[in-house]
C-alpha positions in Angstrom: 49.9 -44.5 42.6 48.6 -44.6 38.8 45.3 -45.0 40.6 45.6 -41.6 42.1 46.6 -39.8 39.4 43.4 -41.1 37.5 41.1 -39.8 40.1 42.5 -36.5 40.0 42.7 -36.5 36.2 38.8 -37.4 36.6 38.3 -34.3 38.9 40.0 -32.0 36.8 38.0 -33.1 33.9 34.6 -32.7 36.0 35.6 -29.2 37.0 36.3 -28.2 33.4 33.5 -28.9 31.9 31.3 -27.7 34.8 33.0 -24.3 35.0 32.2 -24.7 30.8 28.4 -25.4 31.7 28.2 -22.3 33.8 29.7 -20.0 31.4 27.6 -21.2 28.5 24.6 -21.1 31.4 25.5 -17.1 32.0 25.8 -16.4 28.0 23.4 -13.1 27.7 20.9 -13.0 24.7 20.0 -10.4 22.3 17.4 -7.7 22.7 14.9 -7.2 19.6 14.2 -3.6 18.6 10.9 -3.6 16.3 10.0 -0.5 15.0 6.2 1.0 15.1 6.4 3.6 12.5 3.5 5.1 9.8 0.2 4.1 9.7 -0.8 0.8 11.6 -2.6 -1.1 9.2 -2.1 -4.7 7.7 1.3 -4.6 6.7 2.4 -3.4 10.1 0.2 -6.0 11.6 2.0 -8.7 9.5 5.8 -7.0 10.1 5.0 -7.1 13.8 4.2 -10.4 13.8 6.8 -11.5 11.5 9.8 -10.2 14.4 7.8 -11.4 17.1 8.5 -14.8 15.9 11.7 -14.4 14.8 12.5 -12.9 18.4 11.3 -15.7 20.6 12.7 -18.6 17.8 16.3 -17.0 19.0 15.7 -16.3 22.8 16.1 -12.9 23.3 16.5 -10.9 26.3 13.7 -8.7 25.6 11.8 -6.5 22.4 12.0 -3.3 21.8 9.1 -1.6 20.2 10.3 1.7 19.2 6.7 3.6 18.1 6.3 6.7 16.3 2.9 7.1 14.7 -0.3 9.2 14.2 -2.6 5.9 14.4 -4.1 3.8 12.1 -6.7 1.1 11.7 -8.4 -0.1 15.1 -8.9 -3.7 13.7 -5.1 -4.4 13.0 -3.8 -2.3 16.3 -6.0 -5.1 18.5 -4.2 -7.8 16.6 -1.1 -6.3 17.4 -2.1 -5.7 20.9 -2.5 -9.5 21.5 1.0 -10.3 20.1 2.8 -8.3 22.6 0.4 -9.0 25.0 1.3 -13.0 24.3 4.7 -12.5 23.4 6.3 -14.4 26.2 9.0 -12.1 26.8 10.1 -8.8 28.5 8.3 -6.3 26.4 9.0 -2.5 26.0 7.1 0.3 24.8 9.8 3.2 23.8 7.8 6.3 22.7 10.0 7.9 20.4 8.5 11.0 18.8 4.5 10.2 19.4 2.3 7.6 20.1 -1.1 9.0 19.0 -4.8 7.1 18.4 -3.9 3.3 18.3 -0.5 4.3 18.7 -2.2 4.7 22.9 -3.0 0.5 22.4 0.5 -0.7 21.9 2.2 1.5 24.0 0.2 0.3 26.8 0.8 -3.2 25.6 4.3 -3.9 26.7 5.5 -4.4 30.3 7.5 -1.2 30.3 6.9 2.4 28.8 9.9 4.3 28.2 9.1 8.0 26.2 12.2 10.2 25.4 12.4 13.7 24.9 10.2 15.6 23.2 8.0 12.7 22.7 4.1 12.8 23.2 1.0 10.1 23.7 -2.8 10.5 23.6 -5.4 12.1 21.3 -6.7 8.6 21.3 -10.5 9.7 19.5 -11.6 6.5 17.2 -12.5 8.1 13.8 -15.7 7.9 13.3 -16.5 8.6 16.4 -19.8 6.9 16.5 -21.0 6.1 20.3 -20.7 2.2 19.9 -17.2 2.3 18.1 -16.1 5.0 21.0 -17.8 3.0 23.9 -16.0 0.1 22.6 -12.8 1.7 22.1 -12.6 3.0 25.5 -12.8 -0.5 27.7 -10.5 -2.2 25.3 -8.0 1.0 26.2 -9.3 0.1 29.9 -9.2 -3.1 30.2 -5.7 -3.2 28.3 -4.5 -0.9 31.2 -5.3 -2.7 33.7 -3.9 -5.9 32.5 -0.4 -4.2 32.6 -1.4 -2.8 35.9 -2.0 1.3 34.8 -4.2 3.8 35.6 -7.4 2.6 33.2 -9.3 6.0 33.5 -6.1 8.0 32.5 -5.8 6.0 29.5 -10.0 6.2 28.9 -9.8 9.9 29.1 -6.9 10.1 25.6 -10.1 8.8 24.0 -12.9 10.1 25.9 -13.8 14.0 26.0 -16.5 13.3 28.6 -14.2 12.1 31.2 -12.4 14.4 33.6 -10.0 13.6 36.2 -9.3 16.9 38.7 -5.8 18.5 38.2 -5.2 16.5 35.0 -7.6 16.9 32.4 -11.1 18.6 31.8 -14.3 18.0 30.5 -14.6 18.4 26.7 -10.8 18.1 26.3 -8.7 14.8 24.4 -5.6 14.2 27.1 -2.4 13.9 25.4 0.7 13.9 27.4 4.6 15.5 27.2 6.8 13.2 28.3 7.7 15.0 31.7 4.3 14.9 32.3 3.4 11.2 31.4 6.4 10.7 33.9 5.2 12.8 36.7 1.7 11.0 36.2 3.4 7.5 36.4 2.1 6.6 32.7 5.8 6.5 31.6 7.8 4.3 33.8 11.2 6.5 33.1 12.5 8.9 30.2 15.1 7.8 27.6 16.9 8.5 24.9 18.7 5.2 23.5 18.1 1.6 23.3 21.1 0.6 25.7 20.3 3.1 28.0 16.6 2.1 28.1 17.9 -1.5 29.1 20.7 -0.6 31.2 17.6 1.0 33.6 15.7 -1.5 33.4 19.1 -4.2 34.1 18.4 -6.2 31.2 22.0 -7.7 30.6 22.8 -8.9 26.8 25.2 -9.3 24.0 23.8 -7.3 21.4 21.2 -5.0 20.2 19.1 -5.9 17.2 17.0 -3.3 15.2 14.7 -5.5 12.3 13.9 -2.9 9.4 10.7 -3.1 7.5 11.4 -4.8 4.2 10.8 -2.8 0.5 7.7 -3.8 -0.1 6.2 -2.8 2.8 7.6 0.3 2.2 6.1 0.6 -0.9 2.8 0.0 0.2 3.0 2.6 2.7 4.5 5.0 0.3 1.4 3.9 -2.3 -1.5 4.3 0.2 -0.7 8.2 0.4 -4.3 9.4 -1.0 -2.5 12.2 -3.5 -0.3 8.9 -5.2 -3.3 6.6 -4.9 -5.0 9.7 -7.2 -1.9 10.0 -9.5 -2.1 6.5 -10.0 -5.6 6.0 -11.2 -5.3 9.0 -13.0 -2.1 7.6 -15.0 -4.2 4.0 -15.1 -7.0 5.8 -17.2 -4.7 7.5 -19.2 -2.9 4.7 -20.1 -6.1 3.4 -21.7 -6.5 6.1 -23.7 -3.7 6.2 -25.4 -3.8 2.4 -25.9 -7.0 2.9 -27.7 -5.9 5.2 -29.8 -2.5 3.3 -31.1 -2.8 0.3 -32.6 -1.1 -3.0 -30.7 -0.2 -3.7 -27.3 2.3 -0.9 -26.2 3.2 1.6 -24.3 0.2 2.5 -22.8 -1.4 -0.7 -22.0 1.7 -1.5 -20.1 1.2 1.6 -18.3 -1.9 1.0 -17.3 -1.6 -2.4 -15.8 1.6 -0.8 -13.8 -0.6 1.8 -12.4 -3.4 -0.5 -11.6 -1.4 -3.2 -9.9 -0.1 -0.8 -7.3 -3.3 0.6 -6.5 -4.8 -2.7 -6.0 -1.5 -4.2 -4.9 -0.5 -1.9 -2.2 -4.2 -1.4 -0.6 -4.3 -5.3 -0.6 -1.0 -5.0 1.6 -2.1 -2.7 4.0 -5.1 -4.1 4.4 -7.5 -1.9 3.0 -9.1 -4.3 0.2 -9.4 -8.3 -0.2 -9.6 -10.2 -2.9 -13.4 -9.0 -3.7 -11.5 -5.6 -4.8 -9.2 -7.0 -7.6 -11.6 -10.0 -8.7 -14.5 -6.9 -9.5 -11.9 -4.8 -11.3 -10.6 -8.1 -13.2 -14.3 -8.5 -14.1 -14.9 -5.1 -15.0 -11.8 -5.1 -17.0 -13.1 -8.3 -19.1 -16.6 -6.6 -19.5 -15.0 -4.1 -21.6 -12.8 -6.0 -23.7 -16.1 -7.8 -24.7 -17.6 -4.4 -25.3 -15.2 -3.6 -27.8 -15.4 -6.9 -29.4 -19.3 -6.5 -29.6 -20.5 -3.5 -31.6 -22.8 -0.7 -29.7 -22.7 0.2 -25.9 -24.8 -2.1 -24.2 -24.7 -3.9 -21.0 -21.3 -5.3 -20.7 -19.7 -1.6 -21.2 -21.8 -0.3 -18.5 -21.0 -3.5 -16.4 -17.7 -2.8 -16.9 -17.4 0.7 -16.0 -19.6 0.0 -12.9 -17.5 -2.9 -11.6 -14.5 -1.4 -12.4 -15.3 2.1 -10.1 -16.7 -0.1 -7.5 -13.9 -2.1 -7.5 -11.7 1.3 -7.0 -13.8 2.7 -3.8 -13.5 -0.9 -1.8 -10.1 -0.6 -2.2 -9.5 2.7 -1.7 -8.7 3.4 1.9 -11.5 6.5 1.9 -15.0 6.8 0.2 -14.4 10.3 -0.6 -10.8 10.1 -1.9 -11.8 7.2 -3.9 -14.6 9.4 -5.5 -12.7 12.4 -6.1 -9.6 10.2 -7.3 -12.2 8.2 -10.2 -13.6 11.6 -11.2 -10.4 13.3 -11.8 -9.3 10.7 -13.2 -12.4 10.9 -15.9 -11.7 14.0 -16.3 -8.2 13.5 -17.6 -8.7 10.8 -19.9 -11.6 13.0 -21.2 -9.3 15.5 -21.8 -6.5 13.6 -23.1 -8.9 11.5 -25.6 -9.8 14.7 -27.0 -6.1 16.3 -27.3 -6.0 12.7 -28.9 -8.6 13.3 -31.6 -7.6 17.1 -32.3 -3.6 17.1 -32.2 -2.5 13.3 -32.2 -2.6 12.6 -35.8 -0.6 16.0 -36.3 2.2 15.7 -33.3 5.6 14.6 -34.3 5.6 13.4 -30.5 2.9 11.0 -31.7 4.8 9.0 -33.9 7.6 8.4 -31.1 4.8 6.3 -29.6 3.5 4.4 -32.8 5.7 2.8 -35.0 6.3 4.7 -38.4 8.1 1.7 -40.5 7.6 -1.7 -41.5 10.4 -4.2 -42.4 9.6 -5.5 -46.1 11.7 -8.5 -47.2 15.1 -8.0 -48.5 15.3 -4.3 -49.1 15.4 -3.0 -45.1 12.4 -0.8 -43.9 10.5 1.3 -46.5 8.2 4.7 -44.3 4.9 4.8 -44.6 4.7 7.7 -46.5 4.2 4.9 -49.3 0.1 4.7 -47.6 -0.3 7.7 -49.5 -0.8 5.2 -52.8 -4.1 4.7 -50.6 -5.6 8.3 -50.1 -9.5 8.3 -51.4 -9.7 4.6 -51.6 -12.2 3.1 -50.0 -12.6 -0.6 -48.1 -13.8 -2.4 -45.2 -13.6 -2.1 -41.2 -11.7 -5.7 -40.7 -12.3 -4.9 -36.9 -14.4 -2.5 -34.7 -12.8 1.0 -34.8 -13.1 2.8 -31.4 -11.6 4.9 -32.7 -8.7 3.0 -34.1 -8.9 -0.7 -35.5 -7.9 -2.6 -38.8 -8.9 -2.3 -42.3 -9.4 -3.7 -45.6 -8.0 -1.9 -48.8 -7.2 -3.9 -52.2 -6.9 -7.1 -50.3 -4.0 -5.3 -48.0 -4.6 -5.1 -44.1 -3.8 -1.8 -42.7 -4.0 -0.2 -39.2 -6.3 2.9 -39.4 -8.0 5.7 -36.9 -11.4 7.0 -37.5 -11.9 11.2 -37.1 -14.1 10.2 -33.8 -16.6 8.4 -34.8 -17.4 4.6 -33.9 -17.4 1.9 -37.0 -18.6 -1.4 -36.9 -16.7 -4.4 -38.4 -18.0 -4.5 -41.6 -19.0 -1.5 -42.4 -17.4 0.2 -45.8 -15.0 3.1 -45.5 -13.2 5.8 -47.1 -9.5 6.7 -46.3 -10.2 10.6 -46.1 -6.4 11.7 -44.9 -2.7 10.0 -44.7 -1.0 12.1 -41.9 2.8 10.7 -41.5 2.1 7.0 -39.8 -1.9 7.4 -39.8 -4.5 6.4 -41.9 -7.6 8.7 -41.4 -10.7 6.8 -42.2 -14.7 7.8 -42.6 -17.9 5.7 -42.7 -19.3 5.8 -46.2 -23.0 6.0 -45.5 -25.3 5.5 -48.2 
């Protein structure tokens, strides 16, 4: 009797374990949504690569690539295409609003294509549209379309206006399809307006839809590489250098300049517009200018420094024309700021807010630099090179000073000609 009870008990345990295994086996998995929005660049590739890896490591049921882009860099689009094709799990391209230019390649890389109401796809002509680039790009589109069992000529006509398809597109025009036309031609599998609607249509069961977000650094980089923002950063960077030259010590100008140039080169580096070459050239240019500031005279270090900085800016920029325009604008405004500093800086109450007007003096607390009036018309020597600011020595006292605009070499005799607020203005003594 006891043996019979034990046997029945073991049978029940076995059934419980078996049923539990079945429950766990049938557990549904998550679906990941990876947005591909804005310009397609190196930061887009890095983001998609990272998110696909996370999805595959978590045994995702499927990945939805939500596409809304005017295009971007062809080489980065090709790298993203390879990631999508090799994902190893069901992939869905969801054109939400638009998929233009390089966005077409990403769209046709997935297993399924879905478009939302009002969305469009097409106009994939490469820029620059040289014969070599066009030929390569069109074959890339054809090859990817064939891999996913889609009409290669339909896709090719989105990039090459010499292709005509009866009843669809005439020669001389690029194909661009709205959501309805794309469905009619079989380019889009169906139309849907939400992630859940897509998954229901494809009969994909899931536990949760996980929508990933682009990180802050990538968002910032994409914002900064806007041509207008890049021009503004360069201008601010150069003006910061001018301000630093006209104010003694390391201060606001240098800080602003460093931040501006860091954003300029860092953002272009993140999105793939530049590499280490541009950054190293820029650093070399700054070092050469520092050498020029120490060594009297405008010579090879100064010219080499300026040339290195200009080349670095051009290499880091997404477009040569944008870079040249930005450099010209920055130089013109910097020269204007330098002129205003020379003419009005010494008399402006706002300028005194940038430069420290007071100095600590023993136990008596602080005394105003108005005491500098005692040095008016006195002679001394340039302790450092003045370009136009620097340090002088008068009656064995070190003083910060600025010239009237001329260059004074270290060791040359000077005369204090003006005392205005915190500013000591000197002039070279001509023998």
